[in-house]
N, CA, C and O of each residue as an XYZ file, in Angstrom:
612
protein
N       0.847     -1.176      0.000
C       0.000      0.000      0.000
C       0.894      1.242      0.000
O       1.875      1.302      0.741
N       0.566      2.202     -0.807
C       1.335      3.430     -0.896
C       1.146      4.286      0.353
O       0.154      4.161      1.071
N       2.115      5.150      0.590
C       2.055      6.014      1.766
C       0.816      6.903      1.730
O       0.181      7.118      2.762
N       0.472      7.412      0.576
C      -0.707      8.284      0.474
C      -1.973      7.517      0.864
O      -2.853      8.069      1.524
N      -2.068      6.264      0.465
C      -3.228      5.449      0.833
C      -3.249      5.187      2.331
O      -4.300      5.252      2.967
N      -2.085      4.892      2.887
C      -2.005      4.661      4.331
C      -2.402      5.917      5.093
O      -3.162      5.856      6.059
N      -1.880      7.053      4.650
C      -2.211      8.298      5.326
C      -3.706      8.580      5.236
O      -4.317      9.008      6.215
N      -4.290      8.346      4.083
C      -5.735      8.566      3.927
C      -6.525      7.680      4.888
O      -7.484      8.139      5.508
N      -6.129      6.419      5.015
C      -6.804      5.497      5.939
C      -6.633      5.940      7.394
O      -7.578      5.889      8.181
N      -5.429      6.370      7.739
C      -5.195      6.801      9.115
C      -5.932      8.100      9.428
O      -6.396      8.291     10.552
N      -6.042      8.980      8.460
C      -6.812     10.209      8.677
C      -8.304      9.889      8.822
O      -9.018     10.544      9.582
N      -8.759      8.884      8.090
C     -10.146      8.446      8.242
C     -10.377      7.892      9.646
O     -11.395      8.182     10.274
N      -9.429      7.094     10.134
C      -9.530      6.575     11.493
C      -9.514      7.723     12.506
O     -10.244      7.690     13.496
N      -8.694      8.718     12.260
C      -8.630      9.852     13.189
C      -9.970     10.574     13.270
O     -10.331     11.110     14.318
N     -10.701     10.585     12.165
C     -12.023     11.224     12.153
C     -12.994     10.540     13.112
O     -13.843     11.193     13.719
N     -12.864      9.234     13.241
C     -13.706      8.487     14.185
C     -13.390      8.932     15.615
O     -14.294      9.198     16.406
N     -12.096      9.009     15.932
C     -11.693      9.447     17.275
C     -12.156     10.882     17.545
O     -12.642     11.197     18.631
N     -11.998     11.730     16.550
C     -12.400     13.136     16.705
C     -13.903     13.239     16.937
O     -14.347     14.006     17.792
N     -14.677     12.485     16.195
C     -16.129     12.497     16.376
C     -16.527     12.108     17.789
O     -17.370     12.755     18.410
N     -15.919     11.057     18.287
C     -16.223     10.607     19.654
C     -15.752     11.618     20.692
O     -16.432     11.858     21.690
N     -14.573     12.214     20.450
C     -14.068     13.235     21.371
C     -15.013     14.428     21.437
O     -15.308     14.933     22.520
N     -15.477     14.866     20.300
C     -16.388     16.023     20.291
C     -17.704     15.694     20.983
O     -18.256     16.529     21.701
N     -18.205     14.493     20.772
C     -19.441     14.076     21.446
C     -19.262     14.108     22.964
O     -20.101     14.648     23.685
N     -18.172     13.529     23.435
C     -17.960     13.439     24.872
C     -17.619     14.811     25.466
O     -17.970     15.091     26.612
N     -16.947     15.656     24.703
C     -16.620     16.990     25.200
C     -17.865     17.822     25.458
O     -17.935     18.554     26.445
N     -18.843     17.710     24.578
C     -20.075     18.480     24.799
C     -20.750     18.053     26.099
O     -21.383     18.865     26.773
N     -20.614     16.797     26.440
C     -21.171     16.290     27.693
C     -20.331     16.747     28.888
O     -20.872     17.189     29.901
N     -19.018     16.638     28.761
C     -18.120     16.913     29.881
C     -17.976     18.390     30.218
O     -17.527     18.731     31.312
N     -18.345     19.260     29.305
C     -18.268     20.702     29.600
C     -19.074     21.025     30.854
O     -18.749     21.971     31.571
N     -20.121     20.248     31.122
C     -20.948     20.463     32.319
C     -20.194     20.139     33.607
O     -20.551     20.640     34.674
N     -19.169     19.316     33.520
C     -18.386     18.942     34.705
C     -17.199     19.874     34.932
O     -16.564     19.838     35.986
N     -16.908     20.701     33.945
C     -15.725     21.555     33.996
C     -15.960     22.777     34.856
O     -17.032     23.376     34.765
N     -15.021     23.173     35.678
C     -13.787     22.457     35.962
C     -14.032     21.314     36.942
O     -14.801     21.440     37.894
N     -13.374     20.225     36.690
C     -13.475     19.069     37.578
C     -12.686     19.366     38.855
O     -11.571     19.884     38.805
N     -13.275     19.035     39.978
C     -12.626     19.205     41.277
C     -12.612     17.863     41.991
O     -13.240     16.906     41.539
N     -11.902     17.795     43.097
C     -11.868     16.566     43.891
C     -13.274     16.188     44.334
O     -13.657     15.020     44.281
N     -14.039     17.182     44.771
C     -15.404     16.910     45.228
C     -16.266     16.367     44.087
O     -17.003     15.396     44.261
N     -16.165     17.005     42.919
C     -16.934     16.529     41.766
C     -16.505     15.124     41.359
O     -17.340     14.282     41.030
N     -15.197     14.879     41.384
C     -14.685     13.570     40.993
C     -15.275     12.463     41.860
O     -15.625     11.395     41.358
N     -15.382     12.717     43.145
C     -15.883     11.695     44.067
C     -17.405     11.524     44.004
O     -17.946     10.540     44.509
N     -18.080     12.479     43.386
C     -19.538     12.365     43.305
C     -20.031     12.068     41.888
O     -21.223     12.197     41.608
N     -19.131     11.676     41.003
C     -19.523     11.397     39.622
C     -20.416     10.162     39.531
O     -20.237      9.179     40.249
N     -21.368     10.252     38.636
C     -22.203      9.085     38.340
C     -21.395      8.111     37.485
O     -20.327      8.455     36.978
N     -21.907      6.912     37.331
C     -21.202      5.936     36.489
C     -21.176      6.413     35.036
O     -20.214      6.141     34.317
N     -22.207      7.111     34.601
C     -22.224      7.664     33.245
C     -21.124      8.703     33.081
O     -20.427      8.722     32.067
N     -20.967      9.572     34.087
C     -19.911     10.584     34.040
C     -18.535      9.920     33.977
O     -17.672     10.343     33.208
N     -18.338      8.895     34.776
C     -17.062      8.177     34.774
C     -16.810      7.515     33.421
O     -15.685      7.507     32.923
N     -17.865      6.965     32.837
C     -17.730      6.359     31.515
C     -17.321      7.396     30.475
O     -16.496      7.120     29.604
N     -17.896      8.579     30.569
C     -17.555      9.655     29.633
C     -16.093     10.079     29.794
O     -15.407     10.346     28.807
N     -15.626     10.138     31.030
C     -14.213     10.460     31.264
C     -13.306      9.381     30.683
O     -12.239      9.679     30.145
N     -13.735      8.129     30.795
C     -12.971      7.030     30.202
C     -12.916      7.153     28.681
O     -11.877      6.902     28.069
N     -14.033      7.538     28.077
C     -14.062      7.728     26.623
C     -13.110      8.860     26.242
O     -12.359      8.738     25.274
N     -13.136      9.955     26.993
C     -12.230     11.070     26.734
C     -10.773     10.585     26.769
O     -10.003     10.850     25.846
N     -10.409      9.885     27.825
C      -9.031      9.418     27.978
C      -8.654      8.433     26.866
O      -7.569      8.525     26.292
N      -9.546      7.501     26.572
C      -9.272      6.485     25.566
C      -9.117      7.093     24.175
O      -8.141      6.814     23.479
N     -10.070      7.916     23.775
C     -10.031      8.496     22.421
C      -8.879      9.483     22.258
O      -8.266      9.565     21.194
N      -8.592     10.233     23.323
C      -7.441     11.131     23.287
C      -6.161     10.315     23.078
O      -5.345     10.649     22.219
N      -5.988      9.258     23.853
C      -4.790      8.424     23.736
C      -4.701      7.783     22.351
O      -3.622      7.731     21.760
N      -5.813      7.303     21.839
C      -5.822      6.674     20.511
C      -5.435      7.689     19.430
O      -4.636      7.386     18.544
N      -6.011      8.901     19.510
C      -5.704      9.912     18.500
C      -4.243     10.334     18.602
O      -3.559     10.456     17.585
N      -3.770     10.552     19.800
C      -2.388     10.970     19.959
C      -1.423      9.873     19.475
O      -0.431     10.175     18.811
N      -1.702      8.638     19.796
C      -0.865      7.527     19.321
C      -0.873      7.431     17.796
O       0.172      7.243     17.173
N      -2.041      7.560     17.212
C      -2.164      7.478     15.765
C      -1.352      8.587     15.094
O      -0.651      8.349     14.111
N      -1.456      9.782     15.629
C      -0.667     10.885     15.095
C       0.826     10.599     15.240
O       1.581     10.686     14.271
N       1.237     10.259     16.448
C       2.657     10.105     16.739
C       3.323      8.911     16.099
O       4.508      8.967     15.769
N       2.588      7.835     15.919
C       3.221      6.628     15.377
C       3.040      6.466     13.872
O       3.823      5.765     13.229
N       2.036      7.095     13.310
C       1.779      6.867     11.886
C       1.609      8.146     11.085
O       2.360      8.384     10.140
N       0.650      8.962     11.440
C       0.269     10.099     10.599
C       1.422     11.081     10.402
O       1.663     11.511      9.274
N       2.133     11.444     11.450
C       3.214     12.423     11.310
C       4.257     11.964     10.302
O       4.635     12.723      9.410
N       4.718     10.744     10.436
C       5.755     10.232      9.533
C       5.232     10.106      8.096
O       5.924     10.465      7.144
N       4.015      9.597      7.951
C       3.451      9.435      6.608
C       3.273     10.783      5.924
O       3.557     10.929      4.735
N       2.803     11.761      6.679
C       2.606     13.104      6.126
C       3.943     13.692      5.670
O       4.048     14.222      4.564
N       4.963     13.596      6.527
C       6.273     14.138      6.157
C       6.881     13.374      4.984
O       7.564     13.969      4.149
N       6.646     12.086      4.911
C       7.154     11.299      3.779
C       6.534     11.785      2.471
O       7.206     11.855      1.442
N       5.272     12.113      2.522
C       4.600     12.640      1.323
C       5.208     13.978      0.904
O       5.260     14.301     -0.282
N       5.665     14.748      1.886
C       6.321     16.027      1.595
C       7.785     15.839      1.173
O       8.515     16.812      0.989
N       8.197     14.587      1.023
C       9.558     14.238      0.609
C      10.591     14.484      1.712
O      11.779     14.638      1.427
N      10.145     14.522      2.957
C      11.066     14.641      4.073
C      11.523     13.234      4.431
O      10.685     12.353      4.621
N      12.837     12.998      4.528
C      13.316     11.647      4.862
C      13.011     11.305      6.327
O      13.554     11.929      7.239
N      12.155     10.330      6.542
C      11.714      9.989      7.896
C      12.304      8.687      8.420
O      12.213      8.404      9.614
N      12.893      7.909      7.560
C      13.338      6.564      7.931
C      14.211      6.519      9.184
O      13.911      5.776     10.118
N      15.261      7.287      9.211
C      16.211      7.212     10.315
C      16.086      8.379     11.285
O      17.017      8.667     12.038
N      14.960      9.039     11.270
C      14.768     10.214     12.119
C      14.132      9.812     13.447
O      13.236      8.970     13.501
N      14.624     10.441     14.516
C      13.988     10.201     15.811
C      12.749     11.090     15.918
O      12.512     11.961     15.080
N      11.979     10.850     16.954
C      10.691     11.543     17.055
C      10.869     13.049     17.232
O      10.061     13.823     16.717
N      11.888     13.474     17.934
C      12.123     14.906     18.112
C      12.399     15.581     16.773
O      11.930     16.692     16.526
N      13.151     14.918     15.921
C      13.405     15.470     14.583
C      12.106     15.568     13.778
O      11.900     16.526     13.033
N      11.253     14.589     13.931
C       9.950     14.620     13.268
C       9.144     15.814     13.777
O       8.560     16.560     12.990
N       9.117     15.984     15.088
C       8.375     17.111     15.673
C       8.925     18.449     15.209
O       8.158     19.371     14.931
N      10.241     18.565     15.123
C      10.846     19.823     14.661
C      10.416     20.146     13.238
O      10.149     21.301     12.905
N      10.354     19.124     12.412
C       9.929     19.351     11.024
C       8.456     19.751     10.971
O       8.079     20.628     10.193
N       7.631     19.119     11.786
C       6.210     19.477     11.835
C       6.027     20.899     12.362
O       5.118     21.614     11.940
N       6.888     21.296     13.275
C       6.868     22.666     13.780
C       7.202     23.640     12.651
O       6.543     24.669     12.502
N       8.226     23.317     11.856
C       8.591     24.164     10.708
C       7.446     24.275      9.705
O       7.258     25.310      9.067
N       6.690     23.196      9.580
C       5.560     23.165      8.645
C       4.304     23.828      9.233
O       3.253     23.855      8.594
N       4.427     24.358     10.452
C       3.303     25.005     11.155
C       2.131     24.056     11.401
O       0.968     24.458     11.367
N       2.460     22.801     11.648
C       1.447     21.803     11.970
C       1.205     21.773     13.473
O       0.064     21.681     13.926
N       2.280     21.851     14.237
C       2.158     21.805     15.700
C       3.354     22.473     16.340
O       4.378     22.704     15.698
N       3.209     22.780     17.613
C       4.321     23.275     18.401
C       4.868     22.146     19.258
O       4.105     21.361     19.821
N       6.167     22.065     19.356
C       6.797     20.992     20.127
C       6.372     21.044     21.588
O       6.115     20.008     22.202
N       6.300     22.247     22.145
C       5.901     22.383     23.551
C       4.486     21.859     23.778
O       4.217     21.194     24.778
N       3.590     22.159     22.850
C       2.215     21.676     22.971
C       2.183     20.148     22.943
O       1.482     19.523     23.739
N       2.936     19.556     22.036
C       2.967     18.094     21.962
C       3.488     17.504     23.270
O       2.976     16.494     23.753
N       4.500     18.137     23.832
C       5.044     17.675     25.114
C       3.998     17.767     26.221
O       3.903     16.878     27.067
N       3.218     18.838     26.212
C       2.144     18.976     27.202
C       1.131     17.843     27.053
O       0.701     17.254     28.045
N       0.757     17.544     25.824
C      -0.191     16.457     25.588
C       0.381     15.111     26.043
O      -0.355     14.276     26.569
N       1.677     14.896     25.848
C       2.298     13.650     26.317
C       2.229     13.556     27.840
O       1.943     12.493     28.391
N       2.490     14.662     28.507
C       2.399     14.681     29.962
C       0.995     14.414     30.450
O       0.802     13.697     31.432
N       0.014     14.981     29.775
C      -1.387     14.764     30.135
C      -1.750     13.298     29.927
O      -2.437     12.692     30.749
N      -1.284     12.747     28.830
C      -1.585     11.333     28.565
C      -1.042     10.441     29.672
O      -1.714      9.508     30.113
N       0.156     10.725     30.111
C       0.746      9.944     31.200
C      -0.056     10.104     32.482
O      -0.234      9.136     33.222
N      -0.537     11.299     32.755
C      -1.292     11.556     33.987
C      -2.646     10.851     33.997
O      -3.094     10.382     35.044
N      -3.299     10.774     32.838
C      -4.637     10.159     32.827
C      -4.611      8.656     32.603
O      -5.635      7.987     32.745
N      -3.455      8.124     32.256
C      -3.400      6.686     31.954
C      -3.269      5.817     33.198
O      -3.337      4.592     33.097
N      -3.086      6.415     34.352
C      -2.927      5.655     35.594
C      -4.032      5.997     36.578
O      -4.559      7.109     36.571
N      -4.375      5.050     37.412
C      -5.407      5.241     38.431
C      -4.830      5.142     39.831
O      -5.377      4.441     40.682
N      -3.739      5.833     40.072
C      -3.134      5.818     41.388
C      -3.821      6.846     42.283
O      -3.849      8.030     41.946
N      -4.369      6.420     43.406
C      -5.050      7.369     44.303
C      -4.150      8.526     44.743
O      -4.641      9.634     44.960
N      -2.871      8.292     44.874
C      -1.960      9.339     45.316
C      -1.759     10.429     44.260
O      -1.239     11.501     44.567
N      -2.166     10.158     43.023
C      -1.989     11.119     41.935
C      -3.317     11.707     41.469
O      -3.439     12.144     40.325
N      -4.304     11.717     42.349
C      -5.643     12.186     41.989
C      -5.639     13.644     41.519
O      -6.296     13.974     40.532
N      -4.911     14.512     42.209
C      -4.875     15.923     41.822
C      -4.289     16.106     40.422
O      -4.774     16.928     39.645
N      -3.254     15.343     40.107
C      -2.647     15.415     38.783
C      -3.624     14.941     37.708
O      -3.681     15.499     36.612
N      -4.380     13.917     38.038
C      -5.357     13.401     37.082
C      -6.463     14.426     36.835
O      -6.880     14.627     35.694
N      -6.934     15.069     37.889
C      -7.965     16.102     37.747
C      -7.441     17.248     36.890
O      -8.140     17.744     36.006
N      -6.219     17.660     37.155
C      -5.605     18.732     36.374
C      -5.491     18.328     34.899
O      -5.745     19.135     34.005
N      -5.112     17.088     34.662
C      -4.971     16.589     33.295
C      -6.322     16.553     32.573
O      -6.409     16.921     31.401
N      -7.355     16.118     33.257
C      -8.692     16.070     32.645
C      -9.163     17.479     32.314
O      -9.694     17.719     31.230
N      -8.973     18.403     33.233
C      -9.354     19.794     32.971
C      -8.572     20.363     31.789
O      -9.120     21.100     30.969
N      -7.285     20.016     31.709
C      -6.469     20.465     30.582
C      -7.043     19.935     29.268
O      -7.152     20.669     28.286
N      -7.405     18.660     29.264
C      -7.964     18.071     28.039
C      -9.267     18.745     27.635
O      -9.471     19.064     26.463
N     -10.140     18.958     28.597
C     -11.419     19.585     28.281
C     -11.181     20.963     27.665
O     -11.898     21.373     26.753
N     -10.184     21.665     28.163
C      -9.863     22.995     27.641
C      -9.119     22.957     26.310
O      -9.306     23.846     25.479
N      -8.279     21.946     26.092
C      -7.308     22.006     24.997
C      -7.413     20.914     23.939
O      -6.626     20.907     22.994
N      -8.345     20.010     24.069
C      -8.410     18.901     23.115
C      -8.670     19.388     21.683
O      -8.261     18.744     20.717
N      -9.350     20.526     21.560
C      -9.609     21.057     20.216
C      -8.306     21.367     19.485
O      -8.262     21.306     18.256
N      -7.250     21.697     20.216
C      -5.965     21.968     19.556
C      -5.394     20.684     18.954
O      -4.823     20.723     17.864
N      -5.534     19.563     19.630
C      -5.093     18.290     19.061
C      -5.913     17.966     17.809
O      -5.388     17.454     16.821
N      -7.180     18.268     17.872
C      -8.048     18.067     16.701
C      -7.606     18.965     15.553
O      -7.578     18.529     14.402
N      -7.259     20.218     15.855
C      -6.796     21.139     14.808
C      -5.485     20.666     14.171
O      -5.283     20.842     12.969
N      -4.611     20.077     14.954
C      -3.372     19.516     14.399
C      -3.715     18.472     13.348
O      -3.158     18.472     12.250
N      -4.623     17.596     13.690
C      -5.049     16.544     12.767
C      -5.686     17.151     11.522
O      -5.418     16.713     10.404
N      -6.526     18.153     11.721
C      -7.205     18.780     10.584
C      -6.232     19.522      9.670
O      -6.409     19.522      8.452
N      -5.203     20.157     10.246
C      -4.201     20.840      9.413
C      -3.494     19.833      8.505
O      -3.276     20.098      7.323
N      -3.143     18.688      9.062
C      -2.496     17.660      8.241
C      -3.448     17.201      7.147
O      -3.052     17.064      5.990
N      -4.681     16.968      7.508
C      -5.665     16.510      6.517
C      -5.853     17.540      5.409
O      -5.896     17.183      4.232
N      -5.965     18.803      5.772
C      -6.141     19.860      4.771
C      -4.928     19.976      3.859
O      -5.082     20.107      2.645
N      -3.720     19.929      4.424
C      -2.508     20.004      3.619
C      -2.397     18.789      2.700
O      -2.028     18.914      1.532
N      -2.715     17.632      3.229
C      -2.659     16.402      2.447
C      -3.646     16.466      1.277
O      -3.293     16.117      0.151
N      -4.850     16.897      1.532
C      -5.860     16.973      0.460
C      -5.472     17.996     -0.599
O      -5.812     17.836     -1.771
N      -4.765     19.041     -0.197
C      -4.339     20.064     -1.153
C      -3.225     19.579     -2.068
O      -3.094     20.068     -3.190
N      -2.423     18.629     -1.610
C      -1.292     18.177     -2.432
C      -1.514     16.854     -3.137
O      -0.726     16.487     -4.009
N      -2.565     16.125     -2.784
C      -2.712     14.800     -3.421
C      -3.342     14.877     -4.777
O      -3.529     13.851     -5.430
């Protein structure tokens, strides 16, 4: 399968994650900002929605980081084979797709929400609030790649 076909398939998959993220975000805005008190009084539906947020965010971020970024840069004729992830991010920054600092923030948030350690509850609440506020930026990163890809194919 050609890189352009792979990228098209991965962008299609990203659309599924984005759709679910937007659905759950409209629901979770009612919980924002999440506090310790709110966290302890969440209904099972609310907890399920938070799980969907965490799951879809992680899936979208993984898809971007492991496949879409490299495929997109390969289409632009950027040599990706022997490049480390930081080099990939720097090139995406040059292309005005994303900021390296923002990507690092998202990685930190992903780490905070992926664990259920009671001692890290405050960090998890902070991470969830960050996602509710900033997930649209991750979506915009994906959309910028999709728009650029559609313009050049």
